[in-house]
N, C-alpha and C positions, 0 to 999 in steps of 0.2 A: 758137245758143241765143239768145234774145231776152231783153233784160234790161228789166223793167218796175218803175217804181218807185210805190209807193203814194202817195195825195195826202199821207198824213203825212210820208212821206220826202221829199217835194218840197218841203213846207213846213219840215222841218228843215234841209235843205239851204240853203234860202234864208236863213234865221235864222243857218245858221252862216257864211256869207258875211259877214254884217254883224259878227260877231262875232271870227271869226278868220281872215276876209280869202278872197279868191277863189283866192289859190296855194294854200293849205292844203286847200280844197274840192275844187279840181281835182286834186289828188295823190289825194283819197279816190273821187272820181268817176273816175280812170283806174284804180285798183286795184280799183274795182267792175266796171270795163268789161273789164278784163283776165280777169275770172272766165268770160268768154264761151268762153275757150280752155281752160279747165281748172276747170270749177265745183266740182269736189269737192276741190280742193285744199287748203281750209280744214277744220278739224276741227268735226265735227258737235256740236252740243250733247248730243245723247244720249250719243255717247263721253264727252265731257268732264265731262259731270254727271250721267251715269248714270239720265237721266229720258227717257222716251219723248217724242221730238220728231222732226220732219221736219226742222228748222231747222241751218243751219250758220251759223259766224260767222267774220267776218273782222276782225282788229285790225289798224288802220291810223292812223297819228297820233293816239295816244291815244285813240281811237274805236273803239268795237264796232260793227260791222254785222252784223245779222241778216238772214240769207237764206234761201229755200227753193227747190228747184228742183221745178217742175212739169212735167209731161209735156204737150207741145203736140203735135196731130195733124198728120201731114203735109200735109193740106189747109190747116190753118193756117198753117204755114210756107210754102206756095206762096202762099198769098194776100198774106203780106206781101212776096214777092220780086216779084211782079207788080203789086203796088197803088202 
């Protein structure tokens, strides 16, 4: 699984480093990175709130991180392995 951050997420992480520090942001980034191994470990927004949504959320260090899982083609994955 490939984890991609949106431009907004990158900007917010940079802002968080300034306000809460690199150590705390490192914990958050590590938790996000661990989703590669079990992307469905977090509850879905749909299940928790009863609204139709493709998003899941991760609660870490007093922050909610919303994410979605998008299918990636085998060809796309191979391009990342060889690129």
